[in-house]
N, C-alpha and C positions, 0 to 999 in steps of 0.2 A: 092530658095523657102523654105518655112517653112515645115519641116517634123518633126513629133513627133516620139517618141520611140514606140508609139502604132500604129503599122501598116503603118507608113509612111504618114499618112494623115495630112493635114494642121490643125492647131489648133489656136483658139483665146482664150487666157487666160483672165479670168476676176475675179474681186474681188470687194467687197464693203468695203470702208474705211470711217472712220469718218473724218470730217474736220471742220473748223471754220464756214462753211456755211451749215452744215448738211452732211448726208451720200452721198458719191459719188461712182458711179460704174465706175471702170476703166477697160479698155480692151486693150490688147496688142497682136500683132502678132510677128513673128520673125523679122519683119522690125522695130518695135518700138511701142510706145503708139499709139493706133488707135482710142480710144474713151474715153470720160469723160462724164458721165451722172449725172445731178443734181437730188436731192430729191430721192435717191435710196431706196425707200420703197419697200414693197412687190411687187407691180405691176411692177415697173422698174426691180426688180431682176428677176421676172418671165418672162418678155417679152424681155428686151434688149439683153441678151446674144443670144437668138435664132435669133432675127432680125439681130444682128451683124454677127453671124455665116453665115446666109443666104447671106447677102450682100458680105461677104468676101470669101465665098466658103470654110468655115472652120468649124471644130467641136468646140463647146464651152467647155471650161474646167475651172472650178472654182478653183483658187489657188492664194494666195497672195505672193508666192515666184516665183523664176524664173524671167520671163520677167517683172513682176510688182514690184519686190523688189525695184528697183531704182526709178521708178515713185512714189511709195508710200513714200519713204524717202524724195524725192524732195518736194512733196506736204506737208508733215509734216513740213519740214523746211520752206516752203513758209508761211504756216499758223502760224508758230511760229515767223515769222518776220526775219528769218535767211537767206532766199534765195530771191534774187531779179531777177534772170535770170534762166530760165529753160534751161538746156543743155541736153536734152533727145533725143534719137533717136525717130523720129515720123514716123508713117505709114500714109501717105497722101492719101491712096487709097479710102477713103470714100468721097473724094472731088476732083473736077477737074476743068479745064478751068479757067474762071474768078474767081470763088470762091477760088480756090487754090492759084491763083496769089495774090489775096487780102489778104488771110490768111497768106501766106508766108511773105508778106511785113509787115503785122501787127506783126508777130512773131519776125521779125528781126529789124524792124524800129520804134517800139513804146515801149520804155523801161519802166520799173517799175516806178510808180509814175508820169507818164505823161499821157496826153490825146491827142486824135486826133479826128477831126471831120469826119463825113461820107464823105463829099465832098473832104476834104483834102486827105483822104486815096484813094479816087477814082482818084484824080489827081496824086498821087504818082505812081499809076499803069498805067498811061497814058490814063485814061478815065475820064476827069474832069466833065462830065455831068452825071456820074453814081452813084450819092450818094445813090439813092434808091436801086440800085443793090448791093452796098456795104452793106446796111442794110440787104438785103436778104442773102448775104454771111455770115454776122455775125449770123443771125438766123439759118443758116445751119452748123455752125462751129461744127465739131465733137469733137473738142479738147478744149472746153472752159476752162478757167483759165490758162492752159498751153499756148495756143494761145489766148492772152488776149483780147477777144472781149469786155470785160467789160471796156476797156480803150477807146472805141469808143463812142463819144457823139454827140449830135446835135450841129450845128454851133452856135445857140443862147444860149448855155449853159445848155440845158435840157439833162437829162440822156439818152433819146432815149429809145429803147426797150432792152429786154434781155431775152434770152430763159430760164434762171433760175429764172426769176422774178426780178422786180426792186429792191426789198429789198435785194436780193442776190447781185445784181450789186452794190448797195450802200455800202453794207458791204465789198465787195472786194476793192472798192475805198477808204473806211475808212482805211482798213488794209494797203493800199499803201500810205496813207497820203495825198491823193488828196482831200478828203472830211473830214470835222471835225467829231470827235466822237460825237454822239448825247448826249445831256445833260441828258436825261433820257429815 
């Protein structure tokens, strides 16, 4: 388990970092990166660390060093176009069951610059009729960008939904070369 030097309690380290899609709040435990939050303005900064700490049974600690140093470097490299695969320790404790199974398949089986349909991802985890449940799993993904739910699209070619907003999804797919850069 995770123990800190301050009295042996569990901690969740968090920090807000800039990115090509706006500020992200990152959170990590001793097990790895546990959360990525989009649009990390004042409200997210005020509420997300406490919610995370409560769900993880840990004390929030704001710091960009320690556990978050490598995730921050990896995200900077990704947004600069130098990283195509995240190889970070991940803390999966904020998800479980079917959602965890789907997210693990997504993380390992849908590489940079590719897309997968909701139904195809459902079939990959042995639940071919569960496209809507896959959509729900994408919406509940605690690790977006790193676990690339932006790569999951509708069978007919539509973008589908995205917790960070469709413009954010579009920008991530442009970064990965899946969609063309807009003309203006």
